[in-house]
N, C-alpha and C positions, 0 to 999 in steps of 0.2 A: 848772813846765813851761808852755809855750805850748799851750793846749788849744783845738782846734776842737770844737764841740758840734753834734751833729745829732740832732734829735728833734722830735716833734710834739704828742702829747697830754699830759694832766695828769701821767701817770706819768713822762714824760720831763722835764717842767717841775720836778718834785720833785728830780730828780737834777741838773738845771742849777742850781737854787737851792743845793744842797749844794756845788757847785763854786764858785759865787759867794761863798759864806760861808767858803770855805777860803782862808787866806792863803798857802798853798804853791803855788797854781796860778793862772794867768791865762787866762781865757776870752777869746780874741782875736776870735772871730766865731761866729755861730750859723747853722746850716742848718736849715730847717724846710720843710714842704710849703707850696705856694701856698695863699692864702686860699680857703676853700670856702664855698658858700652854706649858711646855717644858719637855723633858726627858721622861723616861719610865713611871714615875708616873704622868705625865701631871700636875705637880705642877705649879702654877702661878709664872712666873719668870720675874723680871724686866729687861728692856733692858740694854745693856752696857752703854748707855748714862745716864740712870737713876742712875745706880750704881755709876758712876763717879760723877754725880751731887750731890748725897746724901753724898758721901765721902768728898765733898767740901762745904757742908752745903748750897747748892743752892736750892731755891724754885723750885719744880718740878710740872709741869702741864701736865695732861694726858687726855685731852678731847677726846671723841669719834669722834668729828668733830669740825671744826672751822667755820662752817656755822651758828652755833647757835648765835643769837644776844647777849646773855648774855656772852658767851665766848669771843666774839669780844670786849665787853665792858671791861671785865677783862684785856684783852690784852692791850687795849688802856690805862688803868690806870697805866700800868708799865712805860709809857713814855720813850720808847726805842728810841735811835737814829737810830738803824738799827736792822734788824733781819737776822741772818745767818742760812740758811737752808741746811742741809747735810743729804741726804737719810732719810728724815723724814717719808715719806710714807702716808701723808695726803695731800689732795688738799687745797691750800690756796686761799680762795675767794678774790675777788678784794678789799673788805673792809679791809681785813687783810694786803694785799700787800701795801695798801695806808696808813696804820696806822703809822709805824715808820717814823721818820723825813726823813731818807734817803732811805726808802723803804726796800725791802727784797732782799738779794743776795743768790745765790745758788752755792754750790760747786758740780760740775758734773764731773764724772769720764770718760770723753771722750773729744776729741778735737771737739767741736761743729762746725758745725752741723752734724758731721759724725754719731754719735749714740745718738739719743734722746730716752728716755724711761728708764725702770726700770733696765735693765741688760746690761749696756754698756761695762763692763769689759769682761763678758763672750762672748758677741756677737762679740767683736773685735777679740778675739782669734779664735772663731769659724769661722769667715770670713777670717782668714789668714792675718789680717792687720799686718803691720810691724811697725806701730807707733800708739801711743795713747797719752793720757795725761790727764790734769785736766783743766777744764774751770770754771772760776768764772764769773757768769752772773747776771745781774740785772733781777730779776724775773718779768714776766708779766703773763697774764691769760692763755697763751698757755702752751703746754707741752715742756719744755726745749727750748723755742723759744726766750727767752730774749736776749737783747744786751750783748755782751761779754766784760768783763772788763779786764780779765787777762787770758792768755792761757800759760800753761806750758807743754812741750812735753817730751816724753821718747820713747825709742825703745821697741818693743815687741820681746824678744829673741826667737830663734827657739824652745826652749824647755820650754817656759814660760807656767805656769798654772795660773788659776784664782787666786789661793792662793798667788803665788809669785808676780803677777801683782798687786793684791790688796794691798800688803805691799808697793810695789814700789810707787803706786799712793798716799798712805797715806803720805809718806815722801815728795812727790811732792806737794800735795795739801795744807798741813799746812802752809808752808812759803808763798805759793801763796795767801792764804787767808789773812794772816797778811799784805802782801804787798798791797793787794787790799783795805783793811780797812784803811791803812795809806794813800793811794791815795785819797780815798773818804773823809777822814777827812780833808785832805789838799786842797780838791777841784780840784785836778789835774787828776782825773780818766777820761779816754777816753772810751766811750762805742761804740763798733763796732757792727753793725747789722749783723745777720746771713743770709746766702744764703739758703733759704728753699729748693731750688732745689738739694742741696748737702746732704740732710739729709736722714738717715735711721732710722727705728724704732727698738729699742732694746727691744723687747718684754720680759716680765717676763719669767723666765725659768720654764717650766713645766716638772714634773718628767717623763712624758711619752716620752720626747725627749731623755732621757738617754739610751734607748734601742738601742744597736748597730744593724745597718742594714749592714750586710757584703757585700751586693751588691754594696755599695758605694765605692768610691776610698779609698785607704789607706791614702792619704793626707787629704781627708775630715774627715775620722775617727780619724786621729791623732789630727786635730784641735778640734774636738768635745770632745775627751777624755781629752785634756788639758783644754778646756773651762769649762767642767763640774767637774773639780777637784778643790775644794773638794765637791761641791754640784751641782747637785744631785748625781754625780758619775756615769759615763758610765758603762753599764753592758751588759753581754750577757747571754744566757742560755745554759746549757748542760743537756739535759734531763729535769728533774725537778729542777736542781740546778740553782741558780741565782748567777753569778760570776761577781763581780765588777772588772773593769779594770782601774787601776790607772796610769800606765805608759806604753807607747808604742811608736813606731816610724816606719815610712814607710821603707820598704825594697824592694828588687828586684821583678821583675815580676816573676810569677810562673804559673804552670798549676793548675789543680784541680778546684773544684767548690767553689764559695764564701762561706766562713765560715768553710771550711775544714782545719784541722791542717796539715801543711806540715811537720813540724819537731818540736820536743820538746827536748830541751837540756839545757845546762848551760847558753846559751845566752838568752833563753826565748822560747815562743811559736810563731812559724812562721805560720801565718794564711792567707789564700788566701782571697783577697778582690775583689770587682768588677773590680778594676784596681790596679795592683801590689799586694803586700802582706804587712802585718803588723806584726812587731816583738813586741809581748807583753812581757813586762819585769817585771811588778808588778801587782798582782791580789789579790783578797780577796774572799775566799770561805765563804759560809754562816756560821755565828757564829764564824768566825775566824778573826784574825788580818790581816792587809795588809802584804803581804810577797813577796819577790822576787820569780819569777817563778822557779828559780833554786832550791830554798828551798822547794817550794811546791812539786816539782817533786820527791823529796827524799821520801816523804811519800804517795803521791797521784798520782804518775806517771801514773798509769793505767787509770786515767780519760782522759789523754791527748795524747793517742797514735796517731801516724800519721793516717790520713784519718778520724779521729773523726770529726763529724759535730757539729759546734757551731751554736746557733741560731735556730729559728724555721725552 
């Protein structure tokens, strides 16, 4: 089939690569978001999808919006059989959804309708879900509400982070996408409607959510720390210092007030929470690299003496 691809981040690039590796389909053009400032110099930087497309000599389109009639005309002139959308980041109006011969399909990193929205990977871990997956759906005008064509499932391991789950879903989604395209080409695909009553909204992650509230339970904080690894990275404060927390796990019940350090040793920092305690094992001090707590204590142990208060 003649495939239009629309996507922006690394997750989308992995699926574009799968299409490029497939002899059964031809990617005729790529849509991705405009270059954005990145890094300390705020230099305009192409998306991972754009970089991959240029490396493979594919035409790249970067409209600010697809609501413009001229952009819709240009898209129609490509005469695509289908448009594959993976974490594109722009809304597709109905005119665009109806343009390809077989419409538009979306690769969504959740078992729909569980998590609809921008951050399904992070929200699944934050909520303590034990299972997630990838859904390939026929797109409609709603937010991730289209009929499901393929669902692939995987477990969320007890120590899973967004980074590890992201990679797991990349490997799950690529073959699911190729399978779905094959079924659509053969006319054998079966679309299953979603149950709207089972849906949750996976809101975009806001950096303000990353601040640790030690009055919450250790289990809640464990979920949040793993969900926000690598972005935006959970953190706490110690006086004027902002300390990122990369790895931790729930521990036993303890006395003291939430946020107080119970113990600091080779195992990590044991910190009292609203319910139980949290053993923090990897942190990052300002201007430093991520390090095991046991290593940090060798040079900055005075910061983490028992009874020291973390957080406001």
